[in-house]
C-alpha positions in Angstrom: 83.7 139.9 -10.4 86.2 139.8 -12.8 85.8 141.1 -16.4 82.8 143.2 -15.3 80.5 140.4 -14.4 78.1 140.3 -11.4 75.7 138.0 -9.6 72.3 138.9 -8.1 70.9 138.1 -4.9 67.8 138.9 -2.8 66.2 138.8 0.4 62.6 139.1 1.5 61.4 140.3 4.8 58.1 141.5 6.6 58.3 145.2 7.3 56.4 145.4 10.6 57.5 148.5 12.6 54.4 148.3 15.0 55.1 146.1 18.3 52.5 143.5 19.1 50.6 144.1 22.5 50.6 141.6 25.5 49.4 142.2 29.0 47.9 141.1 32.3 44.0 141.2 32.9 44.7 139.4 36.1 46.2 139.1 38.5 46.9 142.7 38.9 50.7 143.6 39.8 51.1 144.0 43.6 48.2 141.4 44.4 48.1 138.3 46.6 47.6 134.8 46.0 47.4 131.6 48.3 50.3 129.1 48.5 49.2 125.8 46.5 45.8 127.0 45.3 45.1 127.3 41.6 45.3 131.1 40.2 43.7 131.9 37.1 45.7 134.3 34.9 44.0 136.1 32.3 46.2 137.9 29.3 45.2 140.0 26.4 47.1 140.4 23.1 47.0 141.8 19.9 48.8 142.9 16.7 47.6 145.1 13.9 46.9 143.0 10.6 48.4 139.7 11.4 47.6 139.1 14.9 50.1 137.7 17.4 52.1 134.7 16.3 53.3 133.5 19.7 52.5 134.4 23.2 54.7 133.4 26.3 54.1 133.4 30.0 56.8 132.9 32.4 57.0 132.3 36.2 60.0 133.5 37.9 62.0 133.6 34.8 61.1 129.9 33.3 58.3 129.8 30.5 55.4 127.8 31.8 53.1 128.3 28.8 53.3 129.1 25.1 50.4 129.8 22.7 50.5 129.8 19.0 48.3 132.1 17.2 46.3 132.9 20.4 43.0 134.2 20.7 43.0 137.7 21.7 42.2 136.6 25.6 43.7 133.5 26.9 43.9 132.1 30.4 46.1 129.7 32.1 46.1 128.2 35.7 49.1 128.2 37.9 50.1 127.6 41.6 52.7 129.1 43.7 54.7 126.4 45.9 56.2 128.9 48.3 55.1 131.9 50.5 57.3 134.5 48.8 56.8 136.9 46.1 56.8 135.6 42.6 57.3 137.4 39.4 54.9 136.6 36.2 56.1 138.0 32.6 54.0 137.8 29.4 55.0 139.0 26.1 54.1 138.5 22.4 56.2 137.5 19.4 55.7 137.9 15.6 57.6 138.2 12.4 58.5 141.9 13.2 59.0 143.4 16.6 58.4 141.6 19.8 56.1 143.3 22.3 57.2 144.9 25.6 57.2 142.5 28.6 54.3 143.0 31.2 55.4 142.1 34.6 53.1 141.2 37.6 54.6 140.7 40.8 52.5 138.3 43.0 52.8 137.6 46.7 51.9 134.1 47.6 50.8 133.6 51.1 49.7 130.9 53.6 45.9 129.9 53.1 43.8 132.6 54.9 41.8 130.0 56.8 42.7 126.5 58.1 42.0 123.9 60.7 38.0 124.0 60.3 36.4 121.7 62.8 32.7 121.9 63.9 30.6 120.4 66.6 26.8 119.8 66.8 25.0 119.8 70.1 21.5 118.4 69.6 18.7 120.5 70.9 14.9 119.0 71.0 16.0 116.2 68.6 13.4 117.5 65.9 14.6 121.2 64.5 17.3 122.7 66.3 20.3 122.8 68.2 23.8 124.8 68.9 26.4 124.5 66.2 30.0 125.4 67.3 32.7 126.0 64.3 36.4 126.4 65.0 39.1 127.7 62.6 42.3 129.4 62.4 42.9 132.6 60.4 46.3 133.8 58.8 45.4 137.4 58.8 42.4 139.3 60.4 39.4 138.8 57.9 35.6 138.3 57.7 34.2 134.9 58.3 31.3 133.8 56.4 29.5 130.5 57.7 26.6 128.6 56.1 24.5 125.5 56.7 23.0 123.9 53.7 21.0 120.6 53.3 22.7 120.1 49.9 26.2 118.6 49.4 27.1 120.7 46.4 29.4 123.4 47.9 28.1 127.1 47.4 30.4 129.3 45.6 31.9 132.2 47.6 29.6 134.8 45.7 26.7 132.9 46.7 27.7 132.8 50.4 28.6 136.5 50.5 25.2 137.2 48.7 23.4 135.2 51.4 23.1 131.6 49.5 19.7 131.2 47.9 19.1 127.6 46.7 15.7 127.4 45.6 13.6 125.0 47.9 16.4 124.2 49.9 16.4 124.7 53.6 19.4 127.0 54.3 20.8 128.7 57.5 22.6 131.7 56.9 25.5 133.4 59.1 27.7 136.2 58.6 30.2 136.1 61.3 31.8 139.6 61.9 35.6 140.2 61.6 37.7 137.9 63.6 41.4 138.5 64.4 44.1 136.1 63.1 44.9 133.1 65.0 42.7 130.2 66.6 39.1 131.3 66.3 35.6 129.9 67.1 32.1 130.9 66.7 28.7 129.4 68.0 25.0 129.7 67.6 21.8 128.2 68.1 20.4 126.9 64.9 16.6 126.2 64.5 14.2 125.3 61.9 16.4 122.4 60.4 14.6 119.3 59.0 14.9 115.9 60.9 16.4 113.2 59.0 18.2 115.6 56.5 22.0 115.8 56.4 23.2 119.4 56.7 26.5 120.5 55.5 28.8 123.2 56.9 30.7 125.6 54.7 33.1 128.4 55.6 35.1 131.1 53.8 37.0 134.2 54.7 37.9 137.5 53.1 40.4 140.0 54.4 39.7 142.5 51.5 42.8 141.6 49.7 42.0 138.0 48.9 39.1 135.3 49.4 39.7 132.0 50.9 38.4 129.0 49.0 35.0 127.6 50.3 35.9 125.0 53.0 33.9 122.0 54.3 33.3 122.2 57.9 31.5 118.8 58.6 28.0 117.4 58.4 25.4 116.5 60.7 21.6 115.7 61.2 19.5 117.4 63.8 18.8 114.1 65.7 22.6 113.2 65.9 23.9 113.0 69.4 26.0 115.8 70.7 29.6 116.0 69.7 32.1 116.5 66.7 30.3 116.6 63.3 31.8 114.6 60.3 35.0 116.2 59.5 36.6 116.7 56.1 39.3 114.5 55.0 43.0 116.1 55.5 44.0 114.9 52.2 43.2 113.1 48.8 43.2 109.3 49.5 43.3 106.0 47.3 39.6 104.8 47.8 39.6 101.8 45.6 42.4 99.4 44.4 41.7 96.4 42.0 44.5 93.8 41.3 42.3 91.4 39.3 45.0 89.7 37.2 46.2 90.6 33.7 45.5 94.0 32.7 42.8 94.3 35.2 44.6 97.0 37.3 42.4 99.9 38.7 43.1 102.7 41.1 40.5 105.4 42.4 41.2 108.7 44.2 38.6 110.4 46.3 38.6 114.1 47.3 36.8 114.6 50.7 38.8 117.6 51.6 35.9 120.2 51.1 37.5 122.0 48.3 38.2 121.6 44.7 41.7 120.2 43.8 43.6 120.5 40.5 44.4 116.9 40.0 46.7 117.1 37.1 49.6 118.6 39.4 49.5 115.6 41.5 51.6 112.5 40.4 51.3 108.7 40.9 54.4 106.8 41.4 55.0 102.9 41.0 57.8 101.0 43.2 58.0 97.7 41.9 59.3 94.7 43.8 60.8 96.4 47.0 62.5 98.9 45.0 63.2 102.3 46.9 63.4 104.3 43.4 59.8 104.6 41.5 59.8 102.5 38.3 59.4 104.3 34.9 58.2 107.9 34.9 55.5 109.2 37.3 52.2 110.0 35.5 50.0 112.9 36.1 46.9 112.1 38.3 44.6 113.5 35.8 44.5 115.1 32.2 45.6 118.6 31.9 43.3 121.0 33.6 41.4 118.1 35.6 39.5 119.8 38.7 38.4 117.0 41.1 35.6 118.5 43.3 35.1 117.7 46.8 33.0 114.5 47.1 34.0 113.1 43.7 36.3 110.1 42.8 38.7 109.8 39.8 39.2 106.4 38.2 42.5 105.2 36.5 42.5 102.1 34.8 45.0 99.9 32.7 44.1 100.5 28.9 43.8 96.7 28.5 41.4 96.1 31.2 38.0 94.5 31.0 35.1 96.5 28.9 33.0 97.0 32.0 36.0 98.5 34.1 36.9 100.6 30.9 33.3 102.1 31.1 34.0 103.4 34.5 37.4 105.2 33.7 38.3 108.8 33.8 41.8 108.0 32.5 43.4 105.0 31.0 47.0 104.4 31.8 49.0 101.9 29.9 51.8 101.7 32.4 49.3 101.1 35.2 50.9 97.8 36.1 51.1 96.2 39.4 51.1 92.7 40.8 50.4 92.8 44.6 53.7 93.4 46.0 54.5 97.0 44.2 53.9 100.2 46.2 51.9 102.9 44.7 52.4 106.5 46.0 50.2 109.9 45.3 52.5 112.8 45.5 51.2 116.6 45.7 52.3 119.4 43.8 54.7 120.3 46.5 56.5 117.0 46.4 54.8 116.0 49.6 53.7 112.2 49.9 49.7 112.2 50.1 48.9 108.6 50.2 50.6 105.2 49.7 49.3 101.5 49.2 52.1 99.3 50.4 55.2 100.0 51.7 58.3 101.5 49.6 61.4 99.5 49.8 60.1 96.2 51.0 58.9 93.2 49.1 56.5 91.0 51.0 57.7 87.3 51.1 54.0 86.2 50.1 53.9 88.2 47.0 51.4 90.6 48.5 50.5 92.5 51.4 47.8 91.2 53.9 45.6 88.1 54.5 43.0 86.9 52.5 40.2 88.4 51.8 42.1 91.7 52.5 45.1 91.4 50.3 46.8 93.3 47.4 46.8 90.5 44.9 43.6 88.9 43.1 41.4 91.2 45.3 39.2 94.6 45.2 40.2 96.6 48.2 37.9 99.7 49.2 39.1 102.2 51.8 37.0 102.2 55.0 34.9 105.2 55.8 36.8 105.6 59.3 39.7 106.8 57.3 40.5 110.5 57.9 43.4 111.0 55.5 46.3 109.4 53.4 49.3 107.5 54.8 52.6 108.9 54.9 55.4 108.5 54.8 55.5 105.8 52.2 58.1 103.5 54.2 55.6 102.8 57.0 54.7 99.0 57.7 51.5 98.1 55.4 48.8 96.2 56.7 45.8 96.6 54.4 43.2 95.4 56.9 43.8 98.4 58.9 42.1 100.8 56.5 40.8 98.7 53.8 38.0 95.9 53.2 38.5 93.2 50.7 36.5 91.6 48.0 36.2 89.0 45.3 37.3 89.8 41.9 34.7 87.4 40.1 34.5 89.2 36.6 34.8 92.6 34.9 31.3 93.5 36.0 32.0 92.8 39.7 35.3 94.5 39.6 33.3 97.7 38.0 30.6 97.8 40.5 32.0 100.0 43.1 34.2 102.6 40.9 33.2 106.2 40.6 32.1 106.8 44.2 33.8 105.9 47.6 32.3 102.8 48.8 33.5 100.2 51.3 
């Protein structure tokens, strides 16, 4: 400055010339995945001394997960909504240099196996008969079929290993390689126990990927010849309660035969005949929720009766419907899965149906004859077609059927 004067300033910085590391453990670059099925991504990361401050995972150029001060190995579940090649990227950031970006190109394909159905032809009525299983393969694959007398699905590893349930009667079959397209398999099954429900499970392996374990139906040896009980084609609303005040309840049932990542589904409310959903759709489960086949998930208004709240899986403050509001369940791909009511229409009576099967002041439970959800949402709605109605006497009564599919 003038007259020889000067000022002082300073800057502080972290000298970190070593890049952090971040990379995929799985899936590997060039591997395959299945459309709309959860894929677990496993990532390792490290940085000398300070550790990684921020770790980011991107799908097709959009960051889908950020970790702060992550553990050395982290996982994240994601799904691919289209049968194309997708780009996964991961990188680490800290106070110094960022890591290099690790890239994994993943090809999403149509489900390896679909359209599973079965028929049981009774033999002597006590221990045997003929089982026929039909299915469709997207690619040539080995197909494994098992029959177990336990409703809990075996894992893929158990099926491949031969399924060993302690003290559980099991019929094991490894059907050899099948070509792509519609296929069928049948065999004579003996030694089953009369009066016991047997459950059919199937999976396929093409060497590059495995299908999920799929439910193929259930039967008892004394059942008459014909189709075995079939899995549902989708998730469904299995119970609905409009009990006045804050006593509002929805129950979802998974009878598809495979686990579903419920938090990727959304629920939409269409009030008073509107064709536009009210407020913001809410996730049909807390983050990471997996709904196993055969299980229910219960949503309640946070102000509901204590007996109802005791049965909740998730409370939703905005769960507010009054009998003339349509409710829609939407899949991760945006498809309509199931609907209660009729979107774009307001019934003059203030509710759908006729007492005792109506959407106001009643408990509605889905009939077991239902095979899947209702779509699209604009269909005319008569609850008596697929629902049974019950009185809402008190909180205990309203809570009595929650947590399992009852009718």
